[in-house]
C-alpha positions, -999 to +999 in steps of 0.1 A: -646-069-308-666-069-285-704-083-290-719-049-298-694-039-318-700-068-338-740-060-333-733-027-346-716-042-380-740-068-387-764-036-390-747-017-408-736-048-436-774-057-443-772-029-467-739-033-488-739-062-513-710-082-519-682-073-534-664-100-542-676-138-553-656-173-543-665-196-573-651-235-577-614-222-577-618-212-544-601-184-529-573-175-550-548-145-549-568-124-570-598-127-547-571-121-516-564-087-535-600-076-540-611-081-506-581-062-495-586-033-511-622-028-506-614-031-473-589-007-471-615+018-486-646+007-470-636-013-439-666-034-440-671-058-470-690-087-481-686-111-502-706-146-515-696-178-515-714-196-554-726-229-548-698-243-571-677-239-545-665-272-527-649-254-497-664-250-464-683-209-458-663-211-429-629-224-439-631-201-468-640-167-443-612-175-420-592-179-454-599-148-466-597-127-428-563-141-424-546-132-456-563-101-454-560-092-415-594-088-408-619-103-387-651-124-397-680-105-384-705-133-397-711-155-420-747-161-429-759-186-455-734-181-488-725-141-475-695-138-452-692-102-433-653-088-432-638-058-412-607-045-409-597-005-395-583+011-424-547+025-427-552+058-445-587+071-433-611+059-407-646+047-422-658+032-392-658+043-355-663+012-332-641+027-306-669+041-290-690+011-287 
């Protein structure tokens, strides 16, 4: 992903709400499944890491990205932004950027 593509996705992510929250149990299969389904439907999602999560936010973001086959666009504060091109329908076209 190029820096221009990343910047474009960051601008889009500012308007969306988190679709999953990582709590004290860390990254569970349910969180991965929810993130995977949301990525397929929307391509760009945001998640939040709660204060009671003992894991580092960067490790959490990498773990979710690896398990869902997505890319980490941004980690800012306690928020994670992930992107993955949908297999069924293209929602966001970053190829022209």
